[in-house]
C-alpha positions, 0 to 999 in steps of 0.5 A: 499499499502506497504512502497517502494510500496507508494514510487515506485506509487510517482515516489520516487524510480525508477523500479529495473533494472535502474540506481543506485539512491541514497536513504538519510536515516536520522535518527528522533525519539522523546520519553520520554527521549528526540528527538534521531536525534536532539539536541533540546538545540540548535534548538526548533524544528528538522529542514528538511532545509537538504530536500530541499538541497539534492534536489537541490545538488542531483536531483533525489535522495529518501529521507526517514526519519527513526523513532519511532512508535509514532513520529510526524514531519511535512515531504514534501509529497514525503519524506516518513516515515519508523516507527519501534517499539522501547522503547520509554522511553530510546530514548534522550542523552543517552547510547540507543542514536544511540543503536537504529538508527543502528537497524532501518538501519539494518531494512531498508536495509531488507526491501529493500533487500526484496522489490528487490531493494538492486541492484539498490540502495546506501544509504546514512544515515545522521543526520537531522542537516547536509546539503548535498551541492554537488552530492555523486555519485562518493562515490558509483562510484570511487573506488570499491565497500565496505560493508560499508563507514563511514567518518574518522577524525585524532581524536585518540579519536573519529576517526568515526563521524556517522552522514554520513554513507553509504551502496553500493549497491549490498552490503547490506548482508555485510552491515548489517552484519558490523551492526550487528557487530557494536552492538555486541560491543556496550558500554551502559557504555558510553555517547550518543556518545556510536555509534561512540565509537562501530564503532571506536573500531570495525575498530580498530583505536580507540586509534591506533595513526599511523594506524589512521594517516596512514589511514587519511593521505591516505583518505585526498590524495587519497580521500578515504582508505580501511581496511578489518575489521573482524567481529564475523563471516565474514570480512568487506570492511569498506572504509574511506571518509576524513571528510573534504570534506564528513563531515565537521564541521566548526570551531573548530571541529576535523573532519576537521583536528588538524593542530598540527598533520597534518597542512590541513586549511579548513577555507577561501574560496578559501580552502573551494573550493580546497578541494570540501567540500560537505557534512556540519555538523552543531553540538551542537551551529554551528545549529545556522548557518545551516539555514543562510548558507541553504539560501545561498546555496539555493541561491547562490550554492557552491559558496554561501554556502562557501563564508558565511562558510568563513565568520563565526567565526573560533572558538568554543567560537566565534562560541558561542557569534555568533548573526546570524539574524545581520549576515544574514542581512549583507550577503544575503540582 
């Protein structure tokens, strides 16, 4: 039985023609150079808390993991693995870190097109150290369609964080063409953030301070901004979503905002609620709090997650020395 046939048989994917559903696809692969899609320095093994969080926040969604031909990972029976042949010797935190991820995403979209699901399924590509704590249906239902959507910060050197990427139903060919153009400018002389550098260069906002702030302020004010991005053979419709709602990194991370450039504080429970933060990204040492916040969300919903987030340290230095266990006993007895 084929990958998507098996998904249909298990009711994980609705037949074509039904209401639009969302596929959440995470990337994780292990190779000779280490793991990609996961940071082993801050967690003993890949955490799959994102799965149960998605089940609660986006009921009825489909969850898959994109990987290589050899990686072994334990997943619930209704979460499918999609395997892609790659050079496993080049996996790890190096310039190839996101290159194979983009190739897998292209292959996955082409597979969905071949199975006739392109008109009925929206797709979200996400990192495994992310918790989605609210519905993301609005991204696809509000505003005009788009070929590709990414989250935008005001960090001029790295305006795009690829922890969250969105593809609109009916726009798969445009999304594939966009990703192929990203690969065409992929900088193999960069570090493990090459994928983000490539995206920032292609959309033309990297080191373009004035244009970046214009789009960022618009995204914060209107919940999204858009730009026509010229590729090699076509023009792509790219939508920018504010990181502070759709890719929130707690404590000293510019994906929320730099207060000296655009004074927006999102640290207290009230501020988190007013912003309606929907996606939490536990980058680097923040991973130590992932399971604590996950438990708070599963037990207390948005309010529980916001409450615990507001009580965590608000600077990177304090976060690095955080002892989670006594905090968990205090907050979630």
